[in-house]
C-alpha positions as CSV (number, residue, x, y, z in Angstrom):
1,M,76.0,74.0,144.2
2,H,77.2,76.7,141.9
3,T,76.0,76.9,138.5
4,A,78.1,78.1,135.6
5,G,76.0,81.3,135.3
6,S,76.5,82.4,138.9
7,L,80.3,81.7,138.7
8,R,80.5,83.8,135.5
9,T,78.5,86.7,137.2
10,K,80.9,86.7,140.2
11,A,83.9,86.7,137.9
12,V,82.5,89.6,135.9
13,L,81.8,91.6,139.1
14,K,85.3,90.9,140.4
15,E,86.9,92.1,137.2
16,Q,84.9,95.4,137.4
17,N,86.1,96.1,140.9
18,V,82.6,96.8,142.2
19,R,82.4,98.3,145.8
20,L,79.5,97.2,147.8
21,R,79.9,99.9,150.4
22,R,81.2,103.4,150.3
23,A,84.2,104.3,152.3
24,L,83.4,106.7,155.1
25,E,86.3,108.9,154.0
26,D,84.6,109.3,150.5
27,R,82.5,112.5,150.9
28,S,81.9,113.1,147.2
29,F,78.4,111.7,147.6
30,L,77.7,114.1,150.4
31,Y,78.9,117.0,148.4
32,T,76.9,116.0,145.4
33,A,73.8,115.6,147.5
34,A,74.3,119.0,149.2
35,L,74.9,120.7,145.8
36,T,71.8,119.0,144.4
37,V,69.6,120.2,147.3
38,F,71.1,123.7,147.1
39,L,70.4,123.9,143.4
40,A,66.9,122.6,143.8
41,A,66.2,125.1,146.6
42,L,67.6,127.9,144.4
43,V,65.4,126.9,141.5
44,I,62.4,126.9,143.8
45,L,63.2,130.3,145.2
46,V,63.7,131.8,141.7
47,Y,60.4,130.3,140.6
48,L,58.6,131.7,143.6
49,W,60.2,135.1,143.1
50,C,59.0,135.1,139.5
51,R,55.5,134.1,140.5
52,L,55.3,136.8,143.1
53,T,56.6,139.4,140.6
54,V,53.9,138.4,138.1
55,V,51.2,138.6,140.8
56,N,52.3,142.0,142.0
57,L,52.5,143.3,138.4
58,G,49.0,142.0,137.8
59,Y,47.7,143.9,140.8
60,E,49.6,147.0,139.6
61,I,48.1,146.7,136.1
62,S,44.6,146.3,137.6
63,H,45.1,149.4,139.8
64,L,46.5,151.4,136.8
65,N,43.5,150.4,134.7
66,M,41.1,151.6,137.3
67,E,43.0,154.9,137.5
68,R,42.8,155.1,133.7
69,K,39.1,154.6,133.8
70,V,38.7,157.4,136.4
71,A,40.9,159.7,134.4
72,L,39.0,159.0,131.1
73,E,35.7,159.7,132.9
74,E,37.1,163.0,134.3
75,N,38.4,163.9,130.8
76,R,35.0,163.3,129.3
77,R,33.3,165.4,132.0
78,L,35.8,168.2,131.5
79,K,35.3,168.2,127.7
80,I,31.5,168.6,128.3
81,E,32.2,171.4,130.7
82,I,34.5,173.2,128.2
83,S,31.9,173.0,125.4
84,R,29.2,174.3,127.8
85,L,31.5,177.2,128.9
86,K,32.4,178.1,125.3
87,S,28.7,178.1,124.0
88,P,27.8,181.3,122.2
89,Q,24.5,181.6,124.2
90,R,26.4,181.6,127.5
91,I,29.0,184.1,126.3
92,E,26.2,186.4,125.0
93,G,24.3,186.2,128.3
94,I,27.5,187.2,130.3
95,A,28.2,190.1,127.8
96,R,24.6,191.5,128.3
97,K,25.0,191.3,132.0
98,I,28.1,193.5,132.0
99,G,26.5,196.0,129.6
100,L,27.9,195.0,126.2
101,V,25.8,195.4,123.1
102,Y,26.1,194.6,119.4
103,P,27.8,197.5,117.5
104,R,25.7,199.8,115.4
105,E,26.3,199.9,111.6
106,D,28.2,203.2,111.8
107,Q,30.6,201.8,114.4
108,I,31.8,199.0,112.1
109,V,34.9,199.8,110.0
110,R,35.4,197.6,107.0
111,I,39.0,196.9,106.0
112,R,39.9,195.8,102.5
């Protein structure tokens, strides 16, 4: 027994020309699926490349920060060395060792 509702449904489907199976010659679905898989793989590869780049840059930043700390410490040490080498007491000691003395009053010429 067919009800009026099921007959109407069959009539609507028949009017819409609905195919229940794909024709084997219709490869558009295959091309669409292959394109979708290719695009998904491309997106994944681009994402992985970006992540690897970020990780590598993080390692490089860390390495450069370590080098910066070493350079700053070396700079601080060298500044201390310069101030020690420029100290008047050290220079006076070296001058006395090589025989230099303060000038006498008659050796000083005043210029106006």
